[in-house]
N, C-alpha and C positions, 0 to 999 in steps of 0.2 A: 504494500500500500504506500502511495506517495505521501510525503510529509514536507513541511517547510524546511528549507536548507538543502534538499536534494538537488543535485546538479543533473540537468536533463537536456535533451534535444527533442525537436518535433519531427516525427517521421514524415508528416505531410509536406514539410518544407525541405526534405532531403537532409535533415540533420545539419543544416548550414550554420546554425548558431548554438552556442551553449547558454543555458539559462539556469538561474537559481529559483526554486519554488519559494514564493513568499506567502502564499495562502492557498488553502485547499477548501473546496466545498464538497464534502462527502456525499451529500444528498444529490447534487447535480453532477457529481463526478467530474468536476472541472478544477483545474489548478491555475492560479495567477502566477505568471512568470516574470522575472526581471532579468534583462540581458546581462551577461557577465562582462562584456566589453562594449556594448552599444546601449544607448539611452532609450531602451524600449521596454514598455510594460505590455504584456500580452496574456491572453488566456488560452487554454487548450484542454480538450477532454483527456481524461486519464489514459484512454486507449491510444492516444496519439503520441504519448510520451515514451521515450526510451532513456534509460539511465546512461550517463556518461561516466566512464571509468576514470580513475585517477590518472592513469597514463594518457588517456585521450585528452583529459583536461589540461595536463601539463603540456602536451604537444600543441593544443589549441592556444593556450596562453603564451607559449613560447613564440609561436608565429605572430600573434598580435603584438607581443612586446617588441619583436624585431621591427615590425611596421612602425610602431610608435618611435623607437629609437632612430630609425632612418628619417622619419619626418622631423624630429627634433634636431637631428644633425644638419638637415637641410636648412632649417631655420637659423641655427648657429652660424653656418657658413655664410648665409645671406647677411646675417647681422654683422659679421666681421667686415664684409665688403662695405655695408652701409655705414658702419662705425667709422671707417677710414674717411668716407665722404663727409660725415658729420663733423669729424675732427678738423678736416680741411676747411669746412664752412665756418666753424667756430673760430679757427685761427685767423681766417681772413676777416671775419666780422670784428674780432677783437684785436686787430693789428698784430698778429703773429704771437700773441701771448698764449701760453699753455695753461694759464691759471683760471680755467673755467670749470664748471661742474655741470653734470647732466641730471635731468629730472624726467624720467619716463612717466607716462600716465599711471595713476593709481586705480586699482581694480577693487570693486566689491563684488564678490561672487556668492550668490545664493543657489544652493543645490539641493535637490530632493533626494540625493543619494550620498550618504556619508563617505562610502568607500571611494566613489568617483571624486568627491570634493577633495579628499586627502591627496589623491593622485594629481588633481589639478593644482593644488597648492604647492606640491613638490615641483611641478613643472614651472609654475610662476617663479619659484625660488631659483631653479636652475637657469631660467632665462632672464633673471635680474629684474623682475617686474614686482613692484610693491603691491601686495594683495592682502585683503582680508576676506575670510570665508565664513559662511554660516550654513549649517545643515538644518533643513526644515522641510516639512511636506509642502508640495507645490501649492496646496490650498491655503497655506498660511503666509505665503510670501507677500501678498498685497498688504495685509494688515501689519506685517513686521517692517515694511520698507520705510515709512516716514521716519521712524526713530533711527534706523540704521543709516539712512542717507544723511540725516542731520549729524550723526555721530562720526561717520567716516569721510563725508564729503568726497566721494569718488569722482574720477574722470570717466571711468568705464564701469558699467553695470552689467553683470552676467546673471541671467535668470535661466536656470536649466534644471534638469533632473531626468524624469522619465515621461514619455508620452506614447501615444499610439492610437491608431484607428480602432474603433470598436468593431467587432465582427458584424454586428447588425447594421453598422453605418455604411450606406452606399453613396450618400451625397457628400462629396469631399469639401463642399463649401459650407456645410452645416456644422457649426461649432460644437454642437452637442453630440456629434459623432466622434469626438476625440476624448481621450481620457483626461488630459490635463491642459489642453490648449486654452480653455476658458480661464483657468487660473493664471497662466502666463500672461494672457491678454489683460486681465484685470490688474496684474502687477505692473505691467508696462504703463498702463493708464495712470496708476498711482505715481509712478516715477516721473511721468511727464507733467503731472500737476506740480511736482516738486521742482522740476527744471524743464521748461518748455523748449529750450534751444536744443536742436539736434546736434549742434557742435559742442556745446558746453557739457552735455552728458551723453556719451555714446552708449547705446543699449544693444546688447545681444540677448535674444530670448528664444527659447524653444528647445526641443529635444527630438527624438525620433518621430518622424511622420507628422510633426506639428503643423498647425494651420498657418502657413507662411504668410498668406495675404492678410489674414486678420492681425497678426503680430505687427507687420509693417504699418498697417492702417492705424493701429493703436498708438504707434509712435516709436517702435523699435528701429534702429539703424540697420541692424543685421538680424537675420532670423533663419530658422529651419521650418519646414523642409519643402522647397519648391516642387519637387517631384514625389513628395510623401515617402521618401526612403529613409533608411536608418542613418544616423550620424554617429561618429566615434566619440568616445568619452572625452578625448582631449581637443576636439574641434573648437569648443568655445575658447580655450586657452590660446590656440593658434591664431584665432581672430583677434583676441585681446592683445597679443604680442605685437601684431602688425600695427594696430592702432596706437599702442603705448609708445612705440619707437618711430612713428612717423612724425616729422617736425610739425609744430603747431601752425606754421605758415603754409603747409601743404595739405591738399586733400588726399585721402587714402585712395589708391587705385583699387577699385572694387574687385577687378579680376585678380590682382595680386593678392588681396586679402583672402579670397576664396581659394585661390590656387595653393596657398600656403597650408590649407587644411588637409586632413587625411581623406575626407569624403568628397570634396569638390563641389562644383556648381549644381549638381542634381540635388544635393542635400542642404546647401547653404547659399544665401544670397543677401543682398542688401542695397542700400542707397549711398550715394556719394556723401562722404563725411570727412571732417577735418581731423588730422592727427593730434596727439596729445603730448608729444615729446618737446621738452624745452631745454635750452642751455642757459646757464647763468654765470655771473662773474662778480666778485672773485670767489675762489674756493676757500672755505674757512680752514685755518690752520689747526683747528681744534676738533 
C-alpha cells in the first residue's frame, strides 16, 4: 500500500519523472505527488504508480545534478566575461580608479517547497546574489508579503513553489483549472500594490504549468509557463541572477534571461525590464 514519503513514477507517462507521495486518499485510491526535481504537484491513481528503487533514484538525481551543474557553470563563465566588461565600464566612469564597489540586486524568495528553497538559497550564495528566503504554502504568500516586503525591501521578488493543471481542467485559460496559479496571481497583485513600477520591483512568479498570461497581467515581469510545461527547481534563480547583475542603466535582454535557464522559452517568458546591478564609489576600508 502506498504511503506519504514513497518515491514513485507514473506508468502512464512512461516513468519520465520521479515523485514523492505527499498525500494519499485511501477511499478514492489516489495519491498526490510532488516532483523530486520539477515544481509540479500532480495526482495519480494507485494502479498507475510504480515504486522507484534507491538505485534508480540515485541515477535519476545524478543526471539532474549534472544538468544543474552544467547550467550553473555556464552562468559563471558568462559572469566572468560580463564582470570584465563591468570593471572596464567602472574604471572608465571613475577615471581609471579601482576603488569602486559592486551592488547586485537583492532577492526575496518565497517558496512553497522547503527543500527547493534551500537548494535555491545555496545557488544564490554560490552566484554572489544577496537573498532572503521564506518557506510557506502558496496560499499564504499574498497575506505574508506586505510585512516581508517592508522588512527586506527587495529589488527582485521570486514567488514559486508547486503548481499544475488539474486532471479535470480542459480550459487552459480558466484559472480554476490550476492548483496554485490563483495564489501566485493574488500574491503578484499584492506586491504590485506595494510597488507599482515594473522596474523598481522585478517579479518572477509561477511554477510548473502555471497560468503564464494571468501572472503577467497581474503584474509579474517574468512568469511560467507559456506552453504549460514543467520548469526546473533552479529556473527562478537563473532568472534572478541575470536581473541582479544587469546594470541599472540597461534593460535585460529577455531572450538572454530565458536562455540562461534550464527549461527555456517553452517554460518561461516575460517582458522587457531594467537590470538591478549598481556600482558605487569609494569602497569602504572597513
